[in-house]
C-alpha positions as CSV (number, residue, x, y, z in Angstrom):
1,X,45.5,8.8,16.0
2,X,41.8,8.7,15.3
3,X,40.6,11.8,16.3
4,X,36.6,11.2,16.6
5,X,36.1,8.5,13.5
6,X,32.9,7.5,15.0
7,X,30.9,10.9,15.0
8,X,33.0,12.7,12.7
9,X,32.9,11.3,9.4
10,X,33.2,13.4,6.7
11,X,32.1,12.8,3.3
12,X,32.7,14.4,-0.4
13,X,30.0,14.3,-2.8
14,X,31.0,15.0,-6.9
15,X,28.6,18.1,-6.7
16,X,28.3,21.1,-9.9
17,X,26.6,24.3,-9.3
18,X,25.4,26.2,-12.4
19,X,22.6,29.0,-12.6
20,X,20.5,28.3,-9.6
21,X,21.3,24.9,-10.5
22,X,23.1,21.4,-9.0
23,X,24.1,18.7,-10.1
24,X,25.2,15.6,-8.0
25,X,26.5,12.2,-9.0
26,X,24.9,9.7,-6.5
27,X,24.7,6.5,-5.9
28,X,21.1,6.3,-7.4
29,X,22.6,8.0,-10.3
30,X,22.9,11.3,-12.0
31,X,20.8,14.4,-10.7
32,X,20.2,17.8,-11.6
33,X,18.5,19.7,-8.7
34,X,17.7,23.1,-7.5
35,X,20.1,25.8,-5.4
36,X,17.3,27.8,-3.6
37,X,17.9,30.4,-1.0
38,X,15.1,31.1,1.3
39,X,15.2,33.4,4.2
40,X,15.6,36.4,2.1
41,X,18.1,35.1,0.5
42,X,20.0,34.2,3.8
43,X,20.2,30.4,3.4
44,X,20.6,27.9,1.1
45,X,18.4,24.8,0.4
46,X,18.9,22.1,-2.8
47,X,15.3,20.3,-3.4
48,X,15.8,17.2,-5.6
49,X,12.1,16.3,-6.8
50,X,10.2,13.6,-8.5
51,X,13.0,11.0,-7.9
52,X,11.1,7.9,-8.6
53,X,12.0,5.2,-5.6
54,X,10.3,2.6,-7.4
55,X,9.0,1.5,-10.8
56,X,5.9,3.1,-12.4
57,X,3.1,0.6,-10.9
58,X,0.7,0.3,-14.0
59,X,-0.1,-2.6,-16.3
60,X,1.0,-6.0,-14.6
61,X,2.7,-4.0,-11.3
62,X,-0.6,-2.5,-10.3
63,X,-2.1,-3.8,-7.3
64,X,1.6,-5.5,-6.9
65,X,4.0,-4.7,-4.2
66,X,6.4,-1.7,-5.3
67,X,9.6,-2.8,-7.4
68,X,12.9,-1.3,-6.6
69,X,13.4,1.9,-9.2
70,X,16.5,0.9,-11.6
71,X,19.6,3.3,-11.3
72,X,19.2,6.5,-13.6
73,X,21.0,6.8,-16.6
74,X,21.7,10.0,-18.1
75,X,21.1,13.2,-16.1
76,X,17.7,13.1,-14.5
77,X,15.9,16.5,-14.4
78,X,14.9,16.9,-10.7
79,X,14.0,20.4,-10.8
80,X,10.0,19.7,-10.8
81,X,7.5,18.3,-8.9
82,X,6.1,15.2,-9.9
83,X,2.0,14.0,-10.1
84,X,0.0,12.7,-7.0
85,X,-1.2,9.3,-7.2
86,X,-4.5,9.0,-8.1
87,X,-6.9,10.6,-6.1
88,X,-10.3,12.8,-6.7
89,X,-8.8,16.3,-8.2
90,X,-11.2,18.5,-6.4
91,X,-10.5,16.9,-3.1
92,X,-7.4,17.6,-3.7
93,X,-7.7,21.0,-4.8
94,X,-9.2,21.5,-1.2
95,X,-5.5,20.6,0.4
96,X,-4.2,23.4,-1.5
97,X,-1.7,21.0,-3.8
98,X,0.9,22.3,-5.8
99,X,-0.3,21.3,-9.0
100,X,-3.6,18.8,-9.4
101,X,-2.1,16.5,-12.0
102,X,-2.5,12.9,-11.0
103,X,-1.0,9.7,-12.9
104,X,-0.6,6.0,-11.5
105,X,3.2,6.7,-12.3
106,X,3.5,9.0,-9.1
107,X,6.5,6.7,-6.4
108,X,8.3,9.3,-6.0
109,X,10.0,11.4,-3.7
110,X,11.4,14.8,-2.7
111,X,14.7,15.2,-1.1
112,X,15.4,18.5,0.7
113,X,19.5,19.6,1.8
114,X,20.4,22.4,3.6
115,X,23.0,24.8,3.5
116,X,25.4,22.9,1.7
117,X,26.3,19.2,1.1
118,X,30.1,19.0,1.4
119,X,29.8,18.0,5.3
120,X,29.1,15.6,8.8
121,X,26.5,13.2,7.6
122,X,23.0,14.9,9.0
123,X,19.8,13.2,9.9
124,X,16.9,12.5,8.1
125,X,13.4,12.8,8.3
126,X,11.1,10.6,6.5
127,X,7.4,12.5,6.4
128,X,4.3,10.3,4.9
129,X,1.2,12.8,4.3
130,X,-2.1,12.4,5.9
131,X,-5.3,12.6,3.7
132,X,-7.4,9.3,5.0
133,X,-5.5,7.6,2.0
134,X,-7.8,8.3,-0.2
135,X,-6.3,11.7,-0.8
136,X,-3.0,14.1,-0.2
137,X,1.1,14.3,-1.9
138,X,4.4,14.5,-0.8
139,X,5.1,17.7,-2.9
140,X,2.2,19.9,-0.9
141,X,5.1,20.3,2.1
142,X,8.1,22.1,1.1
143,X,10.9,20.6,3.3
144,X,13.1,23.6,2.9
145,X,12.5,25.5,6.2
146,X,12.8,22.6,8.3
147,X,15.9,21.4,6.7
148,X,17.6,24.5,7.0
149,X,16.3,25.0,10.7
150,X,17.4,21.7,12.1
151,X,20.1,20.9,9.6
152,X,18.8,17.9,8.7
153,X,17.6,16.0,5.3
154,X,13.9,16.7,4.5
155,X,12.5,13.5,2.9
156,X,8.8,13.8,1.5
157,X,7.4,11.2,-0.5
158,X,4.1,10.1,-2.3
159,X,2.3,6.5,-2.3
160,X,-0.8,5.0,-3.7
161,X,-4.0,6.0,-2.1
162,X,-7.5,4.4,-2.1
163,X,-8.4,1.2,-4.3
164,X,-4.8,1.5,-5.8
165,X,-3.3,1.5,-2.3
166,X,-5.1,-0.3,0.0
167,X,-7.8,-2.6,-2.2
168,X,-7.4,-6.0,-0.9
169,X,-9.2,-9.7,-1.2
170,X,-7.4,-10.5,2.3
171,X,-5.9,-13.9,0.6
172,X,-2.6,-13.9,-1.9
173,X,-4.7,-12.8,-4.9
174,X,-4.9,-9.2,-3.9
175,X,-2.9,-9.0,-0.4
176,X,-3.7,-5.6,-0.1
177,X,-1.1,-2.6,1.9
178,X,0.4,-1.7,-1.3
179,X,0.7,1.8,-0.1
180,X,2.2,1.1,3.1
181,X,4.8,-1.3,1.1
182,X,5.4,2.3,-1.3
183,X,6.2,3.7,2.3
184,X,8.7,1.2,3.3
185,X,10.6,0.9,0.1
186,X,10.6,4.7,-0.3
187,X,12.6,4.0,3.2
188,X,15.0,1.7,1.8
189,X,15.4,4.0,-0.8
190,X,16.6,6.5,1.6
191,X,18.7,4.0,3.6
192,X,20.9,2.8,0.3
193,X,21.5,6.2,-1.2
194,X,20.7,9.0,1.4
195,X,24.3,9.5,1.8
196,X,25.0,10.5,-1.7
197,X,23.0,13.9,-0.3
198,X,25.0,14.2,3.1
199,X,22.4,12.5,4.9
200,X,23.0,9.6,7.5
201,X,21.3,6.4,6.7
202,X,21.9,5.4,10.8
203,X,20.0,8.5,11.9
204,X,16.4,7.7,10.3
205,X,13.3,9.3,11.5
206,X,9.6,8.9,10.2
207,X,7.0,11.8,10.9
208,X,3.6,12.0,9.7
209,X,0.3,13.3,10.3
210,X,-2.9,11.6,10.7
211,X,-3.4,8.5,8.1
212,X,0.6,9.5,7.6
213,X,1.2,8.6,11.3
214,X,-1.4,5.8,11.3
215,X,1.6,4.3,8.2
216,X,4.4,5.2,10.9
217,X,2.7,3.3,13.2
218,X,2.3,0.3,11.4
219,X,5.7,0.6,10.3
220,X,7.2,0.7,13.9
221,X,5.4,-2.5,14.8
222,X,6.5,-4.3,11.6
223,X,9.0,-6.7,11.2
224,X,9.9,-5.7,7.5
225,X,11.2,-2.3,9.2
226,X,13.8,-3.8,11.6
227,X,17.2,-1.8,11.0
228,X,15.3,0.6,8.8
229,X,14.8,3.8,11.4
230,X,15.3,4.7,15.0
231,X,12.9,7.0,15.5
232,X,9.3,8.3,15.2
233,X,7.1,11.0,15.1
234,X,3.2,10.9,15.4
235,X,1.3,13.9,14.3
236,X,-2.4,13.4,15.3
237,X,-2.8,9.3,14.1
238,X,-1.8,6.0,15.5
239,X,-4.2,2.9,16.9
240,X,-3.1,-0.1,18.3
241,X,-6.8,-1.3,18.2
242,X,-8.3,-3.4,15.6
243,X,-10.9,-0.7,14.7
244,X,-9.1,0.6,11.4
245,X,-7.7,-2.8,10.1
246,X,-11.4,-4.5,10.5
247,X,-12.1,-6.7,7.4
248,X,-15.4,-4.1,6.1
249,X,-12.2,-3.5,3.7
250,X,-12.9,-6.7,1.7
251,X,-16.4,-6.1,1.5
252,X,-15.8,-2.4,0.1
253,X,-13.0,-4.0,-2.7
254,X,-15.5,-6.3,-4.0
255,X,-18.1,-3.9,-4.6
256,X,-15.4,-1.6,-6.6
257,X,-14.7,-4.7,-8.3
258,X,-18.0,-5.1,-9.8
259,X,-19.0,-1.4,-10.6
260,X,-15.7,-1.5,-12.7
261,X,-17.2,-4.0,-14.5
262,X,-14.4,-6.9,-13.6
263,X,-16.6,-9.3,-11.4
264,X,-20.1,-11.0,-12.2
265,X,-22.7,-11.3,-9.7
266,X,-22.8,-14.5,-9.8
267,X,-18.6,-14.7,-9.4
268,X,-19.7,-14.0,-5.3
269,X,-16.7,-13.1,-3.2
270,X,-14.2,-15.2,-5.6
271,X,-12.1,-13.5,-8.3
272,X,-11.2,-15.5,-11.4
273,X,-8.1,-15.1,-13.3
274,X,-9.9,-13.1,-16.1
275,X,-11.1,-10.8,-13.6
276,X,-7.6,-10.2,-12.4
277,X,-6.2,-9.3,-15.7
278,X,-9.5,-6.9,-16.1
279,X,-8.9,-5.0,-13.2
280,X,-4.8,-4.1,-13.9
281,X,-6.4,-3.0,-17.2
282,X,-9.4,-1.1,-16.3
283,X,-9.2,2.9,-16.8
284,X,-7.7,4.3,-13.6
285,X,-10.2,7.8,-13.5
286,X,-13.1,5.2,-13.3
287,X,-11.6,3.3,-10.0
288,X,-11.1,7.0,-8.4
289,X,-14.6,7.9,-9.6
290,X,-16.2,4.4,-8.5
291,X,-14.0,4.5,-5.2
292,X,-15.5,8.1,-4.5
293,X,-19.2,6.8,-4.7
294,X,-18.4,4.0,-2.2
295,X,-16.8,6.2,0.4
296,X,-20.1,8.1,0.0
297,X,-22.1,5.5,0.5
298,X,-22.6,5.0,4.3
299,X,-26.2,5.0,6.3
300,X,-24.0,5.6,9.5
301,X,-24.3,8.9,11.3
302,X,-20.7,8.7,12.1
303,X,-18.7,5.9,9.9
304,X,-15.5,6.6,10.6
305,X,-13.1,4.3,9.3
306,X,-15.9,2.1,7.6
307,X,-16.4,3.8,4.1
308,X,-12.1,4.1,3.6
309,X,-10.0,1.7,2.0
310,X,-6.9,1.6,4.8
311,X,-4.1,-0.7,5.9
312,X,-5.4,-4.2,6.5
313,X,-3.6,-7.4,8.3
314,X,-1.9,-9.1,5.1
315,X,0.2,-11.6,7.3
316,X,3.5,-9.9,6.5
317,X,3.9,-6.1,6.8
318,X,0.7,-5.9,9.5
319,X,0.9,-9.5,10.4
320,X,-1.7,-9.1,12.9
321,X,-4.0,-6.2,15.3
322,X,-0.9,-4.4,17.2
323,X,-2.5,-4.8,20.3
324,X,-2.4,-8.7,20.1
325,X,1.5,-9.0,18.3
326,X,3.2,-7.2,20.4
327,X,2.0,-9.1,23.6
328,X,4.5,-11.6,22.3
329,X,8.0,-10.1,23.5
330,X,9.6,-12.9,21.7
331,X,8.2,-11.3,17.9
332,X,10.2,-9.4,15.8
333,X,7.0,-7.0,16.1
334,X,8.0,-6.3,19.9
335,X,11.6,-5.7,19.4
336,X,11.3,-2.7,16.7
337,X,8.5,-0.8,18.2
338,X,10.6,-0.9,21.4
339,X,13.8,-0.3,19.3
340,X,13.1,3.3,18.5
341,X,12.0,6.3,20.1
342,X,8.7,8.0,20.2
343,X,7.8,11.5,19.8
344,X,3.7,11.4,19.6
345,X,1.0,14.0,20.4
346,X,-2.2,15.7,19.4
347,X,-4.5,19.1,18.8
348,X,-6.6,20.4,21.3
349,X,-9.5,19.9,18.8
350,X,-9.1,17.2,17.0
351,X,-12.7,15.9,16.9
352,X,-13.7,19.0,14.8
353,X,-14.7,16.9,11.9
354,X,-18.0,15.9,14.1
355,X,-19.5,19.0,13.0
356,X,-19.3,18.0,9.7
357,X,-21.1,14.8,10.2
358,X,-23.6,16.5,12.2
359,X,-24.9,19.0,9.5
360,X,-27.1,16.3,7.8
361,X,-28.7,16.3,11.2
362,X,-29.8,19.5,11.4
363,X,-33.2,19.5,9.5
364,X,-34.3,16.3,11.7
365,X,-33.4,17.4,15.5
366,X,-34.1,21.0,13.9
367,X,-30.8,22.6,15.1
368,X,-28.0,25.0,13.3
369,X,-24.7,23.9,13.6
370,X,-23.9,28.1,14.4
371,X,-25.1,27.9,17.7
372,X,-24.0,24.1,19.0
373,X,-24.7,20.3,18.5
374,X,-27.0,19.5,21.2
375,X,-27.1,16.6,23.1
376,X,-30.0,14.8,21.6
377,X,-28.0,14.8,18.5
378,X,-24.9,13.5,20.2
379,X,-26.8,10.9,22.3
380,X,-29.4,9.7,19.9
381,X,-27.3,9.6,17.0
382,X,-23.5,10.7,17.1
383,X,-22.8,8.5,20.0
384,X,-25.0,5.3,19.3
385,X,-23.5,5.0,15.7
386,X,-20.0,4.6,16.8
387,X,-21.1,2.1,19.4
388,X,-23.2,0.2,16.4
389,X,-20.1,0.0,14.8
390,X,-17.2,-0.5,17.1
391,X,-19.4,-2.2,20.4
392,X,-21.8,-4.5,18.7
393,X,-24.5,-1.9,19.7
394,X,-23.6,-1.9,23.5
395,X,-26.6,-0.1,25.0
396,X,-24.9,0.4,28.5
397,X,-21.3,1.4,26.4
398,X,-23.7,3.9,25.0
399,X,-25.0,5.3,28.2
400,X,-21.6,5.6,29.8
401,X,-20.7,7.7,26.8
402,X,-23.7,9.6,26.4
403,X,-23.2,10.6,30.3
404,X,-20.1,11.7,29.9
405,X,-19.9,13.8,27.3
406,X,-23.1,15.6,28.2
407,X,-23.1,19.3,28.6
408,X,-25.2,21.4,30.4
409,X,-23.7,24.7,29.7
410,X,-25.9,25.5,26.4
411,X,-25.4,24.1,22.7
412,X,-22.4,25.7,22.5
413,X,-20.8,24.2,25.4
414,X,-22.5,21.1,24.4
415,X,-20.8,21.3,20.6
416,X,-17.1,21.2,22.2
417,X,-18.3,18.0,24.2
418,X,-19.2,16.5,20.8
419,X,-15.8,17.3,19.6
420,X,-14.1,16.4,22.7
421,X,-15.7,12.5,22.4
422,X,-15.0,12.4,18.8
423,X,-10.8,13.6,19.6
424,X,-10.7,11.1,22.6
425,X,-12.1,8.0,20.2
426,X,-10.1,8.1,17.4
427,X,-7.1,10.3,18.7
428,X,-6.6,10.5,22.4
429,X,-7.0,7.4,24.0
430,X,-5.4,5.8,21.1
431,X,-2.4,8.0,21.7
432,X,-2.2,7.1,25.9
433,X,-2.5,3.6,25.1
434,X,0.7,3.7,22.8
435,X,2.8,5.8,25.1
436,X,1.8,4.0,28.0
437,X,2.9,0.3,26.3
438,X,5.9,2.5,24.7
439,X,7.3,4.1,27.9
440,X,6.9,0.7,29.8
441,X,8.6,-1.7,27.7
442,X,11.1,0.0,26.1
443,X,13.8,1.7,27.0
444,X,14.2,4.6,24.2
445,X,12.9,7.9,24.6
446,X,8.9,8.8,24.5
447,X,7.5,12.1,24.5
448,X,3.8,13.9,24.2
449,X,3.1,17.0,22.9
450,X,-1.0,18.5,22.7
451,X,-1.1,22.0,20.5
452,X,-3.4,24.2,22.3
453,X,-1.9,28.1,20.3
454,X,-5.5,28.6,18.1
455,X,-3.5,29.9,14.9
456,X,-4.0,33.1,13.6
457,X,-4.9,31.2,10.3
458,X,-7.3,28.7,9.3
459,X,-7.1,25.8,7.2
460,X,-10.7,25.9,6.7
461,X,-13.6,27.8,8.2
462,X,-14.4,26.8,11.7
463,X,-17.9,27.4,13.9
464,X,-17.6,31.0,16.1
465,X,-17.6,28.4,18.9
466,X,-14.8,25.9,17.9
467,X,-12.1,26.9,20.4
468,X,-9.7,24.7,19.9
469,X,-6.2,23.8,17.3
470,X,-7.9,21.5,14.6
471,X,-6.9,18.3,13.3
472,X,-3.7,19.4,10.8
473,X,-3.6,23.1,12.0
474,X,0.3,22.1,13.7
475,X,1.4,21.0,10.4
476,X,1.8,24.3,8.5
477,X,3.8,25.0,12.1
478,X,6.2,22.5,11.8
479,X,7.1,23.0,8.5
480,X,8.0,26.7,9.4
481,X,4.8,28.4,8.3
482,X,6.1,28.8,4.4
483,X,2.3,28.3,3.0
484,X,0.9,30.6,5.5
485,X,0.0,34.5,4.5
486,X,-0.2,36.2,8.0
487,X,1.4,35.0,11.4
488,X,2.0,37.2,14.7
489,X,5.4,37.3,15.7
490,X,4.5,35.3,18.6
491,X,3.5,32.3,16.2
492,X,7.0,32.5,14.3
493,X,8.7,32.4,17.8
494,X,6.3,29.0,18.6
495,X,7.5,27.6,15.3
496,X,10.7,27.9,15.5
497,X,11.2,26.5,18.7
498,X,9.3,23.5,17.4
499,X,11.2,22.6,14.7
500,X,13.8,22.8,17.0
501,X,12.0,19.9,19.2
502,X,11.8,17.6,16.3
503,X,14.8,17.9,14.7
504,X,16.3,17.7,17.8
505,X,14.9,14.3,18.0
506,X,15.7,13.0,14.5
507,X,19.4,13.8,15.6
508,X,19.6,11.9,19.4
509,X,15.9,10.5,19.9
510,X,15.8,13.3,22.5
511,X,13.7,17.2,21.5
512,X,16.1,18.8,24.2
513,X,19.2,20.0,23.2
514,X,21.8,22.1,25.9
515,X,22.3,24.9,23.9
516,X,18.6,26.1,21.9
517,X,17.8,27.9,25.3
518,X,13.8,26.3,25.0
519,X,12.0,25.2,28.0
520,X,12.9,21.2,28.9
521,X,10.8,18.6,27.8
522,X,10.3,16.0,30.0
523,X,9.8,11.9,29.3
524,X,6.0,10.8,29.3
525,X,8.1,8.4,31.7
526,X,8.1,11.2,34.1
527,X,4.0,11.2,35.4
528,X,3.0,11.2,31.6
529,X,4.1,14.7,31.1
530,X,3.7,16.4,27.9
531,X,4.5,19.6,26.6
532,X,1.8,22.4,26.1
533,X,2.5,24.6,23.3
534,X,-0.1,27.4,23.8
535,X,0.1,31.0,24.2
536,X,2.9,29.9,26.4
537,X,5.5,26.9,26.3
538,X,4.1,24.7,30.1
539,X,5.0,21.5,31.1
540,X,1.4,19.4,32.3
541,X,1.0,15.6,33.3
542,X,-1.8,13.7,32.9
543,X,-3.2,15.1,29.3
544,X,-7.1,14.7,29.4
545,X,-7.3,12.1,32.7
546,X,-10.5,12.5,33.5
547,X,-12.0,11.8,30.5
548,X,-9.2,9.0,29.5
549,X,-10.6,7.0,32.5
550,X,-13.7,6.7,30.6
551,X,-12.1,4.6,27.9
552,X,-9.9,3.1,30.1
553,X,-11.7,1.5,32.6
554,X,-15.4,2.6,32.2
555,X,-15.8,1.0,28.9
556,X,-14.1,-2.1,29.5
557,X,-15.8,-3.1,32.4
558,X,-19.2,-2.4,30.1
559,X,-17.8,-5.1,27.1
560,X,-16.6,-8.4,28.4
561,X,-14.9,-8.9,24.8
562,X,-13.5,-5.7,24.6
563,X,-9.6,-5.7,23.9
564,X,-8.7,-2.3,24.3
565,X,-7.6,-1.4,27.8
566,X,-3.7,-0.8,28.0
567,X,-3.6,-2.6,31.6
568,X,-4.0,-5.3,29.7
569,X,-0.3,-5.3,28.7
570,X,0.8,-7.6,31.9
571,X,4.4,-8.5,30.1
572,X,7.2,-8.4,32.5
573,X,9.3,-5.2,31.7
574,X,12.8,-6.1,29.8
575,X,11.7,-9.5,28.5
């Protein structure tokens, strides 16, 4: 008799332990990792760090798709973190990286394995960090607590950033998206080798935050991802619209190429062969420096995506604007997107970054951000800036948005409404589009959340009148508060619950488990339900409904070329 072979797949790994280290012979080669005690010594986790999933993208491999790394020879030391990918060190310091070393030789991943290595194959969670596609690293995120709480394997990765990761000429010379291809290669490495660490190659969840969540979404709508992962968690990011993919990135690329001395003014918008050679040889620090100058050069009050090196339509990994390719129900992208489970959410104060954009307007409008943001600043500067960039300077749209986000309750209330405007534009409405589409066309799970519990800890200072949960402040909770010095008993319990939901989702595509005692989290298909992680757990419906109507119905009616409305997806369900 075969006793449950389909779900009771035991593995025996070739391992050895000594002096706080652990050696493993994997399908990728022999390596030495760390055996670490956590939770006051009551739990063990095994860490394998700086595993090279691709060849160093230097020389002729710079601005090329990643090449799979050869299998390791000899005993590889996987006990220390590797460097970050190229980025501005002072900005990296603000994000509290474990170290500030940067290098082009950075395509590494870190594997966190809970408890033991001889067990049933565990689900795998691959974390893609955020940072606007120009900063961040996988090593910032300690996956040990999440791995042990949920009994899953957690992987954190590096990928190329900024000009190195997303420079493009929008043609075959430099098609772009190298950083996204890095993420894809890391997932392929996981698929091919994670069984050696006790991971299930058929239960892979991608999860990411901010730019990392955008990357997850682009991978979830790419035909190249077919069969590579089964679940996706998007924290504060993801958009079906064209804005992030706008081709201004091509002009930015040429500007930097000229600034580093690899293109003459007379060359125009074509790149000769010697310029390609020059780009592959030019000093990496110079590229970082000149890219930063460009990023700070916008004259817009609210530049948003316009100064970023970011994903673009390359015709292969990203074949078109997601909302367009998903309309074709016979496309591979449609099939991939609707074959995975999705869990997506945001924080209550996602748009707080509008405060920093408003800082340079204080003298012009004679106000202090300590007191709030005046209606005049929102309606004369910030909203028109967005409308110029996204809606062809349509004055009627400016007027509609000004009316929708004007608050007569004083400067503080107006400041909070300005934050709502920014959060709705960049995060809340794009999230609704994704979830509406997925819940309509997919038979897989669709789940939504909102973080409203203001943390006792803050990532960085905020105005006293800001009452929400800032962009990124849920991350510490998801990873078990491992880098937070002081937190409350309730926060500890809340974050434990969050980790259980996340890892349950990684196991089954459903955040609920019959034996953890948590509140049942209903599907988004149940009247647009979402879970509110606040002072207590609550189930609610129709997140920000009054404000979402503005983006869903009012704005499209004012702009004949507007293609944002999710109601445009009139494709029969299941076809």
